[in-house]
N, C-alpha and C positions, 0 to 999 in steps of 0.2 A: 618443396615444403613451405610456400609460400601459406598456403590460410593454416598454418600450425601456427609462423611467423602472428599474422594477424589479425588471431587469433589471442596470441599473448599481449600482444599489442592490446588490443581492445578490450579485455579481462577489465584491469582494472577502472575502465571508464565505466563497464557497465555494473561490476558492483556500484562504482559509485554514484553511479548513477538509479538504483535500484533502490539503496540505503537511505538515497533523499526522497525515493518516492514510497518507499513503504512510512518514512517517517509522518509523511507529509498526510499519506490515506491513513491513515492510526488518528494525530491529533482529529481527520475531516470527519472517521470512522465516530472518534468521540464527539463529535462537538454536534452529527447527525444524530447518534444517539438518547443525549442527554437531551435534546428539543425534541426528539422522538417521544418520552417516556415521562415532559411534561407536558407535551401539547395533549398525550393522547393515555391517562394509567390504566384506559379497562382496556386496550386492546394491546397481545401478546407483542412484540415486537418482533418480525421474520425473519429465519438466522437469515446470514452475511453468508456470503462462502466465501471466505478468505485462503 
């Protein structure tokens, strides 16, 4: 079961990476939405798939 061993070793690193990416993308999304709402208040902001 070498695949299971490698997955169990890699999973914590993947979770850490995912946490870091999601935190970064949330911050980026917030600044992007804020910039959009400041620049263009008349047009609705298109829905962003999360």
